[in-house]
C-alpha positions in Angstrom: 15.4 -7.3 -43.4 13.4 -8.9 -40.7 11.8 -6.9 -38.1 11.7 -8.4 -34.6 8.4 -8.5 -32.7 8.3 -6.4 -29.3 7.9 -8.7 -26.3 4.4 -8.7 -25.0 4.0 -7.4 -21.6 0.9 -8.6 -19.8 -1.0 -6.1 -17.8 -1.8 -7.0 -14.2 -5.1 -8.6 -13.7 -7.1 -7.7 -10.5 -10.5 -9.2 -9.2 -13.5 -7.0 -9.4 -15.7 -7.2 -6.3 -18.8 -6.4 -5.0 -19.9 -4.2 -2.2 -19.5 -6.9 0.1 -15.7 -7.7 -1.3 -17.1 -11.2 -2.8 -15.1 -11.5 -6.4 -17.6 -11.0 -9.3 -15.5 -10.9 -12.0 -11.8 -9.9 -13.0 -10.5 -7.2 -15.3 -7.1 -5.6 -16.4 -5.6 -2.9 -14.0 -6.1 -0.1 -16.4 -9.9 -0.9 -17.0 -10.2 -1.4 -13.1 -9.2 2.0 -12.3 -10.7 3.8 -15.5 -14.2 2.6 -14.8 -13.6 2.9 -11.0 -14.5 -0.8 -10.1 -14.2 -2.3 -6.5 -10.9 -4.4 -6.3 -8.5 -5.1 -3.2 -5.3 -3.6 -1.7 -3.2 -3.9 1.4 -1.3 -0.9 3.2 1.7 -2.0 5.4 2.8 0.4 8.2 6.2 -0.7 9.3 7.4 0.6 12.8 10.8 0.3 14.5 11.2 -0.6 17.9 10.8 3.3 18.9 7.4 3.4 17.3 8.4 5.6 14.4 6.7 4.7 11.3 8.4 4.0 8.0 7.0 6.4 5.4 7.6 5.9 1.9 7.9 8.9 -0.9 6.5 7.3 -4.1 8.4 7.1 -7.2 7.6 10.1 -9.7 6.9 7.4 -12.3 3.8 6.1 -10.7 0.4 6.6 -12.4 -1.1 7.5 -9.1 -0.1 9.9 -6.6 3.5 10.2 -8.1 5.9 11.8 -5.7 3.9 11.6 -2.6 4.1 10.1 0.6 2.5 6.9 1.4 2.2 3.8 3.8 5.6 1.8 4.4 4.3 -0.8 1.7 1.1 -1.2 -0.4 -0.3 -2.6 -3.4 -3.1 -4.3 -5.2 -3.8 -8.1 -5.1 -3.3 -9.9 -7.8 -6.3 -11.9 -9.4 -6.8 -15.0 -6.9 -4.3 -13.5 -4.3 -5.0 -13.7 -0.8 -4.7 -10.4 1.4 -2.0 -11.9 3.9 0.0 -13.2 0.8 -0.2 -10.0 -0.6 0.9 -8.0 2.5 3.9 -10.1 2.7 4.6 -9.8 -1.2 4.5 -6.1 -1.5 6.9 -5.6 1.9 9.5 -8.0 -0.1 8.9 -5.9 -2.9 9.1 -2.4 -2.0 11.1 -2.8 1.3 13.3 -6.2 0.8 11.9 -7.2 4.1 11.1 -10.9 4.4 8.2 -10.9 7.4 7.8 -14.1 9.1 4.4 -15.6 9.2 2.6 -14.3 12.3 5.0 -11.3 12.6 2.7 -9.2 10.0 -0.4 -8.3 12.0 -3.7 -7.5 10.7 -4.9 -4.3 12.4 -8.7 -3.1 10.4 -10.3 -3.1 6.8 -11.2 0.1 5.3 -14.3 -0.2 3.0 -13.9 0.5 -0.7 -14.7 4.4 -1.6 -13.3 7.1 -3.6 -10.7 8.1 -1.0 -9.0 4.6 -1.5 -9.5 4.6 -5.2 -12.6 1.9 -4.7 -10.2 -0.5 -3.0 -11.0 -2.6 -0.1 -7.7 -2.3 1.8 -6.7 -4.6 4.6 -4.2 -2.6 6.7 -1.1 -4.4 8.7 1.3 -3.5 10.8 4.9 -4.9 11.6 7.4 -3.9 14.0 11.2 -4.5 13.6 14.3 -3.1 13.7 15.7 -4.7 10.4 16.6 -1.4 8.3 14.2 -1.5 5.0 16.0 -1.5 1.8 13.8 0.5 -0.8 13.4 -0.7 -4.4 14.1 2.5 -6.6 11.7 1.2 -9.3 9.0 1.2 -6.6 9.8 4.1 -4.5 11.6 7.2 -4.5 13.0 7.2 -0.8 11.7 6.5 2.6 12.6 7.3 6.4 11.1 6.8 9.9 9.0 9.4 11.0 7.4 10.2 14.4 3.6 9.8 14.6 3.3 13.5 15.7 5.6 14.5 12.9 3.4 12.5 10.5 0.3 14.3 11.9 1.7 17.5 11.7 2.6 17.3 7.9 -0.4 15.6 7.1 -2.4 18.6 8.5 -0.3 21.3 7.2 0.5 19.4 3.5 -2.3 17.1 2.7 -1.5 17.4 -0.9 2.0 15.9 -0.3 0.1 12.6 0.7 -1.6 9.6 -1.2 -5.2 9.6 -0.6 -5.0 6.3 0.6 -2.2 6.8 3.1 -4.3 9.7 4.8 -7.3 7.5 5.1 -5.2 4.5 6.7 -3.2 7.0 8.8 -6.2 8.5 10.5 -8.2 5.6 11.0 -5.0 4.0 12.9 -4.9 7.4 14.5 -8.4 7.4 15.5 -8.3 3.7 16.8 -5.6 4.7 19.2 -3.3 2.2 17.9 -0.5 4.4 18.1 2.3 3.9 19.5 2.2 0.4 18.3 4.1 -1.8 20.8 6.9 -4.6 19.9 
């Protein structure tokens, strides 16, 4: 009896960057995380016209912060990928929303640190009344919350949130970007 070979699943490749966010190498996802190498990611904050923030609950199958609340959409840049392209890709993959060019706004950049998992993070926002359709392979659930409710839950139960989201939300709040105007 002949055995069939198992299909090879290739691991995601990330750009490894220096302290100034310049590409210096590339490596598989597992190595980047295991060695705590600097790399790149995006967080997208999706607001409806009532200025409510869509907060996702991560899948229990995620390797980092399973079952925790997180940004509307977020993810790593693939090797060679641009931040803007990644933000649009993650929004489409996780929320099934195609965001037109120009509707996704760059807000600020967070430096790579332990709280972000050694990721340089560009934070984006988008305002739409289009209802997200969550990808159950990526997320467990998601719902719109007021910024006041999000802030109070973060303060009362920080263990329920991904660390990167806590950093992004608090920076958004500190910069007085709430409520976001359509």
